[in-house]
Each structure stands twice: as C-alpha cells, then as structure tokens.
N, C-alpha and C positions, 0 to 999 in steps of 0.2 A: 837655400832656395832651390826648389826642384827645377830641372830643365826639361822642357817638353819638345817633342818633334812634331812637325805638321803631319797629320794623318789623312784628313779628309775635309771636304768642304761642307758637309752636312751637319747641322746643329745636333746637339745631344738629344733634344726632345723629339727630333724627327728621324733619327738614325735607325736603321733596321738592325736585325739581330747580328748580321755579319759585317755591319758597317761601323767604322770608327769615327768618333767625333773629331772636329777640327781643333786646331791649336788654341784658338781663342776660347772655346768652350772648356778645354782642359785647363787653361790658365784660370778661368773663372771658377771652376769647380774644385781646384786644389784647396787643401786645408789651410785656413788663414792662420798666420802666426800672430801672437799677441801684439797689441799696439804698444810701442815703447813708452814707458812712463815719462821719459824726457819730452817726447813729442806732445803728450797730453798737457804737461805742465807749461810747455812753451806756448801752446794755444791759449791756455787760461791766462798766461802772463800778458797777452795782448789786450785783454779786456779793458784795463784802465784807459789806455790811449785811444781805443776805438770809441769808448763812451764820450771822451772829449771831442773826438773828430765828428761824431754824430751830432753833438750839440753845436759844434762850430758850423756845420753845414746849414743849420737853420738860422744861426746868427748871420752868416754871410748872405743867405738867400732871402731872409725875411726881416730880420731885426735891425740891421745897420741902417736901412733906409728910413727907419722910424726915429732915429736919433741924430739926424743931420747929415748922413752920408747920402750921396746921390746914387741912383741906379748904375750910373757909369762907373763910379768908384767901386761899388760892390762887385760889378762885373769884372773890373780890372783885378781885384783881389783873387777872384776865382780863376781868371785867365792866367794870372802870374803863376799860380800853383801848377796849372796844367802844362804851361810852357816849360816850366822848370823840370817837371817830370819827364817830358819828352827829351829835353836837352841832356839830362843827366843819366837817364836809364841805360843807354848803351855803354858809356864809359864805366859806369858803376857795375854793369853786368860783367864786363871784362875783368874789372878789379875783383869782383866776387869769385870768378872762376880761377883767377891766378892766386890770390892771397887768402881766399876763404870767405865763408859767409858770416861767421859769428861776430867778428869785430865790426864789420860794416853794418850788420843788423843792429848792434848795440849803439853804434855812433849815430845811425839814422834815427833811431827812436829817441835817443837823447836830444838830438837836434829838434825832432818833432815835438817833444815835450816842452822844450824851451820856447819854441814858436807859439805853441798854444798858450803859454804863460804870457807872452807878449800881448796877445789879444785881451788878456785879463787886466793888464797893467796900464795900457795906453789906448787912446783913440787917435793918436797922431797917424795920419795916413801914410807918411813916409816909412814909419816904423812897421806899420801893418803890411805894407806891400813887401817890405824886406822879409817879414815873418812868413808871408805867403810863399815867397821864393824858397825859404828854408823848408817849409812844409812840402814843397815840390821835391826838394832834394831828399827829404825824409821818406816820401812815398817812393821815389826812385830807388832808394836804398832798400826799402822793404820789398818792393816788387822784384828786385834782382836777387834777393837772398832768401825770402820766406819760402816760396814753393820749392826752390832748389834745396834748401836745408831740410824741409820735410821729406823730400824725395831721397836725400842722402841718409836720413834716419830710418827709412822704411824699405820694404821690399814689395814685390808685386802683389803678394797675398794680403797685405794690410794697408797698402797705400791709398786705396779708394776710401777706406774708413777714416783715415787720418785727414785726408783732404776734405772729406765731408764735415768732420768736426770743426776744422778750421773755417770752412765756409759758413757753418751755423754760427760760430762765435762772431764772425765779422758782421753778418746780417743782423743778428739779434742785438748785439751791443750797440751797433750803429743806430738801429731802430729805436732802442731805448733812449739814446742821446737825442734823437729827433723829436721824441714826444715829451721830453722834460718840460718844455715851455707850457704844455697843456696843464701842468699843475700850478703854474704861477698865479692865476687869478685867485685860487683858493688860498695860496700862501700869502698873497697880498692882503686878503681879508683877515687871515689869522695873525699875521705879524705886523701889518701896517707898513711893510716895506714897499717901495715903489717898484714898478716893473723894471726900470733901468737898474736899480740896485740888485734885484734878484738875478738879472742877466749877468751883471758884473761879478757878483759873488759866486755864481755857479761856474762861470769861466775860471775864476781863481781856484776854486776847489778842484775842478776837473783838471786844470792845468798842473796844479801841484801833484794830484794823484797820478797823473800820467807818467811821472818820473818813476813810478813803481815798475813800469814795463821794462825800461832798459836795465834797471837794477836786477829784476828777476832774470832777464836774459843773461846778464853777467854771471849770476850765481849758478844758473843751470848749465851754462856752456863753458865755464872756465876750465873744466877738465876734459871738454870734448875735443877729440883729435880729428882734424879734417885731413883725410887721406886721398881726396879726389885728385889732387894735383901736387904731389910731393916735390916735384922739380921747380915749382913756382914759375912755370912758363905757360904762355898762352898758346894753345895748339891751333887756334883758329877754328872755324866751323868746317867740319869735314863732310857734312851732309847738307849742303845748302839747298838741294832740291827738296828735301823733306821740309825744311824751314819755309821755303817758298810756298809749298803746298799748304802748310799750316797758316801761313800769313794770308794766303788767298781766301781760305775758308773764314778766318777770323775777320779779315777786312770786309768781306762781302756781307757777312751776318751783322757785323758792327755798323756798316754803312746803312743797311736796311733798318736796323733797330733805331738808329738815330733819327729817322723820319718821324717817329711817334713816341717811343718809350720815354725819353726825357721830357717830352711835352705832354704827357698824358693828363697832368693836372690842368693845363691850359685847354686841352681837348674836352675834358669834362665841363669846363666853364662854357666853351663855345657851343658844345652839343646839348648840354642839359641846363645851362645857366646855373651851375653849381659852383660856388666860390671855394677858395682854398680853406675856408673855415670848416667845410665839410669834407672836401676831397683830401686835404692835407692830413688830418688825423687818420683817415682810412688808409691812405698810402703808407703813413708811418707805421701804424699798427700792423698792416699787411707785411711790411718789411720784417717785423719781428716774427709773425706767425709763419710766413713762408720760409724763413730761415731754417725752421725745423724740418722742412720738407727734404732738405739735403740728407736727412737720416735714411731716406729710401734709396739713395744713390748706390751704396754698396750692394744692397739686395738686388737692385735692377741689374747691376753689372754681373752679379753672380748668376742670375737667371738667364739673361739674354746675351751676356758677353759685353765687355766695356764699350766697344765701338758701336755695336748695334743699339745698346742702351742710349748712347749719346744721340743717335739719329731718332730713336723712338720718342724721347722726351722733348728734344728740340723741335721735331716736327709737330708733335702734339701741341706744344706751346704756341707754335705759329698759327695753328688752326683756331685756338682760343683768341689769339690776338686779332686774327682776321674777322672773327665773328663779332667783335666789338663794333665794327663798321656798320653792322645791320641791326644792332640792338637798340630799341627805342626807349628803354627804361634805365635810369641811372643805376639803380641797385643791381640789375642784371649785368650791366656793363662793368661796374666795379667788381662784381663777383667773377666775371670772365677774366678781368685783368689780374685778379689775385691768383686764379688758377693758372693763368699764363705765366705769371712770375714764379709760382711754386714749381712748375715744370722746368723752367729755365734754371732755377736754383738746384734742381736735381742734376741738370746737365753740367753746371759750372764745375763742381769738384771732379767730375769724371773727365772733363776736358783738360783741367789742370793736371790731373794725375796722368792722363794719357800723354800730354805734351812733355811732361817730365820723364816719362818712362821710355820714350823712343829716342832720347838723346843721352849720351854718356855724361857722367857726373861732372866732368871738367868743362862742359859746355852749358850746363843748365842755367847759370846766372844770366848769360847773354840771351839765351833762348827765352827766359822769362821776360826780359826787358823788351825784346823784339816782339814777342807775342802781345804784350800790353800795348805797345805802340801801334801795331798793325790793327788792333781793334779800336783803340782810343782816337786816333787821328781821323779815320773815316767816319767814326761815330760822331765826333764833334762837328765835322764838316756837314754831314747830312742833317744834323739838328737845325742848322741855319736854314736849310732848304725846307725842312719840315715846318718850321715856324712861318716861313714865307707862304707855304701852301695853306696852312691853317688861317693865316691872315686874309687870304683870298676867299675864305669860306668854303673851301673844298675839303670837307671834313672826313670823307671816306678815302680820298686819294692816298694819303700817307699810309694807310693800312694796306692798300693794294701794292704800292711800291715796296713797302717793307716785306710783305709776303713774297713778292717776286725775288728779292735778293736772298731771303731765307731759303727759298727753293733752290736757287743757284748754289748757295753755300753748302746746303745739305747734300745736293747731288754731287758736288765736287768732293765733299768728305767721303761719300760712299765710293766714288771712283778711285780717289787717291789712297784711301786707307782700309776700306772694308772689302772691296772686290778683290784686292790682292791679299795674299796671306803673308806678305813680307814683314808687315809691321807687328803682327802677332809674334812671329819668330824673333824680331828685334827686341820686343819687350821682354821676352823670356831670357834673352842673352845679356840684357843690360840691367838686370835687377839690382 
C-alpha cells in the first residue's frame, strides 16, 4: 500500500501547473489493487440469510396481524430485536476486537438462521419473542464483525469497491425478500395452497436455506488468520474524539431521517391517499433497484475524493427529500423518494469505508457497534415524533425538520473531517 504525504489543499482538477494535489486526491487517484476473492465470496455467502430477513420484515410488519396477532404483539417482536441489538453490540464489539471476527460472525449467523427457523415452526408468541431477541444478538454479532472483517481484508485502494458490493448485496437481497409475497396470489391460483400455507412454507424454506450462510463463512474463513490483535488484549479506544465526531454526525443525520424516512409509506397515504397496496411494492422494488446505485460509489470517491463524495451525495439526497414536501403528484413524489434513496445508497458504503479506515484494526469491531447505535437510537426516537407530527396533519413539517438536521450533520462532517487534512493522512497510515 502506497504511503502519501500531504502536499496541498487544492483538488487535482483545479490545480495549476506548479501546484500539487492534496492527500485525499492522491489517495483517490492511486491504482486500485484487485478485490480479494475471499471478500467477494463472503459477500455472496450472506445472500441466503438476507433473503430470509427481507421476507421476515414483511411477515412482522404486515402478515402476522392477519393471522391472529395484535399490532402490539407485532410491534413487540420488532422492538425486542432492536433492544437486543443495542444491548449486545458494545460487548460483542469488544469481543470482536479481542478474539477476532470470524468465530463471532459464524456464531451470530448460525443463531440468526436458527431464529428464522423458529418463525417457520411455531406461532407461539413466547417462542417468537425469544427468537426476536436471538435475531437481535445475531444482528449485533454481524454489525460488530462484518465491516471490520471487510476492512481487515482490504486496503485503501479497493475498500470502497468492496463496501459497495456488500451494500448492493444487502439491499438487493433484502428487497427480493420483501417482494416475495407479491407472487403469492398467482401461486394460490396455480397450486390451490392457502395464503397462510404459502407464508409458512416460504419461511421454512428460507429458514433452512439461511444455514448456508454460516456454513460458507466457516469454509471461507477456516484458514484465515486474524492478526489485528495477536496479544488478545483490549487496548481501549485511543481516539475518542474522532469517535465522538463520527457519533455526532451519525446521530444528527439519523435523528433527522427518522422524522420521515421510516414513515414515508404512511406519508404517501396521508398526502395522496395511496394505500400500501401501491406504495409497498414501489418501495420494495425501489430497494432492489437503488441497491445497484452503490456501484457508483467507488467512481465518485475516485473523482471527488472519499470525504467530498460523501458530502456531495448526502447533500443531494437531502434536496430530493426536501422537494417531496412540495410535490403535488404521487408519481413524482415516489420518483423523488427513489432518487433520494439511491443517492443515500451511494453514500452508505463510502461512510462505512471511511469510518473503518480512520481507526486501527484492533478497534474496528467496537467502532462498528458504536456507529450503529449512534445512528439507530436517535433514528428510532425521532420516528415516534415524526408519526405524531403526521398524525396532526402537518405533512410538510417532518421534511423541514429532517433537512435541518441533515444540514447540521453535513456541516459538522465538513468541519470535522474535510476542512482538516488530518484524516486523509490517518487513512493513508492505517491501511
């Protein structure tokens, strides 16, 4: 991995004949090394379990209430998973940094596959709430190991590409899982099976198939040597200030997004009287289509520099989100939402790659956990307030509030990470 020294503040595209480009431009323009085959195979190995999770999301959010469960019970199942993620992420992050990623990743996915299978085998609420807690543990194990493992397997020249491929895999396979129920009416006509049976059988098939993921992780990682912490000691966080800055940016943007993004289906209903029969498939298919937008992330990082690309696409996504407040036609509003989501999907892998690149390998597990929590908790809190505002009929206000917090978060990111050249040098030294 080449090492670069800071030379100037001026971008490559604007530099004069005798002026030298800055460090971030040099990092972006260096020749990329090939993506490790192990990283590609690991990403593909996640497909079975994310298909199952995508289908489970629609089961929890829409199907359970049609077969005897109350909305409160469905909400508790979702909440139990979220609470378990928050409670387990930090200790699992420390374990990941001390003892390594691969065993925890395999264990977490094995537990997740077993939990998915429980949903296929029983409708007993006590068992399902326990399975939801296990799913939260599984997510916590993945959150604290996956990005860190990908960062450990890559260097600065190919990390953006690998994180983009991971991002695409997650969005596309989850989206496919979400739209599977759309084929059930046709299958009912062809097979004579009931809607209930099709849901149960699909859960069973996907639950069994999800065991492929931990098996593939074991096969691919059994000879992988983890060298980031040979002494098996936790060194603690040596750069808490950097983590606090990242947490402020993530928390601010997450808090803003929570006012409207998780509630966009409800907003479509209140604003245009469009039910989820129309908005649901649009949102699900958009999840698949916009997943591929992450292919543009490495190119943007190469052209503009990683940190400036993050500001460019996140800021642009905010503008499209804000425009939805003024659009009077459902089709145009849905189109703006899809463009907004595509731009944020371009930013996602760059942000993940950046956050992993500015911390040493022995801290990446805990950093992944804390990054997830600092976004998820404020996002969950503001979603409640967003729903309250929509219930009052103030359909534009959530967009204004969300945009304000986006502006605060992006300004902070620029001040903390772009205006200073420190982090570009840090990325070069921590490849």
